[in-house]
N, C-alpha and C positions, 0 to 999 in steps of 0.2 A: 787855384781859383779862390778869388776873395767874395766874401759874404756879398758885397754889393754886386759883383758881376754874375754871380750864381742867381740872386734874386731877379736881376735884370733878364738874364737867360731864360728862366723859368717863366718870368712875367710874360716875356714876348710869346713864347710858345703857348701859353695859354690864351692870351689875348687873341692870338690867330685862331684857335678852336674857337672862341667866342664869336669872333668877327664872322667867321665861316658859318656860324648858326644863325647869325643876325642876316645875314645875305641869303640864306636859305629861306627865311620867312619874309623879309621885305622883298626882294627881287624875284619876280614871277618867271616862269617859264624855263626853259633850259639854261638860259645865262645864269641864273640864281643858283641853279643845280650845280653847274660847272664850277662856278665861282666858290660854292660852299665846300664842295668835294675837294678842290684844290687847297683851300685855306685849312680846312680841317685836317686834311691829309698832311700838309706840310707842318702843322702844329703838332700833330700827335707824333710824327717822325721825329720832331726836335724834341719832344719831351723823352721819347724812348732812347734817343742819342744822349741826352743829358745824363740821364739814369745811368746808362754804361759808362759814360765819363766819369760819374760820381764813383762807380764800383772800380774803375780803374785807377782812379786817385787814391783811393783808400788802401788798394793793394800796393801802390807804390810807396805809401806812408809806412805801411806794416813792414814793407821790406828793407826800407830806409832805418826803421827802429830796429830791426833784426840786426843788420849791418854794424850799426852803433853798439849795440849789446856785444855782439862778437868782437869788435875793436877792442871794448872795455876789458873783455876776458883775457884777450891776448896781452893787453898791456900788463895786466895783474899776474899772469902766469910768470913764473920764474924762467929766466934763460937758460938754454942747454949749458951744460959744463962745456970748458974749452976743449977737452979731449973727446967729446962724444960726436959721433958721425951720425949722418941721418942715413937710414936705411933706404935702399932702392928697392922697388918692387921686383920680383924675379919674373923674368919674361920667358915663356916657354919657346922651345926652338921651332915649333910651327904654329901657326893659328888655324882656326876652322878653315876648310876649303882649300887649304894649301898642302902640296905633297911634301912628304917627309924628305929632306936633305940627306944624301949620303955624305959622310965625312972621309 
């Protein structure tokens, strides 16, 4: 998200809240109250949504940095010798909830 789009999104949400407050003061009766409630509600939901979006984007950036660091570590490590074999994990002959097989 670019800086310009971030400012536009937050500005729009704050503008909706302010316009809703002005509608509550200027327009009398039930119409003004309903219009104010809708505009303020949409603006506040937008602000909370943008805050969660920022949190998610920061987590994505952190995850990407961690992956890049891990890739750099893997490149720096020396490769395994040609004769070395990768060990496979040992699997038990039965797992939880399964009956024991007779051979």
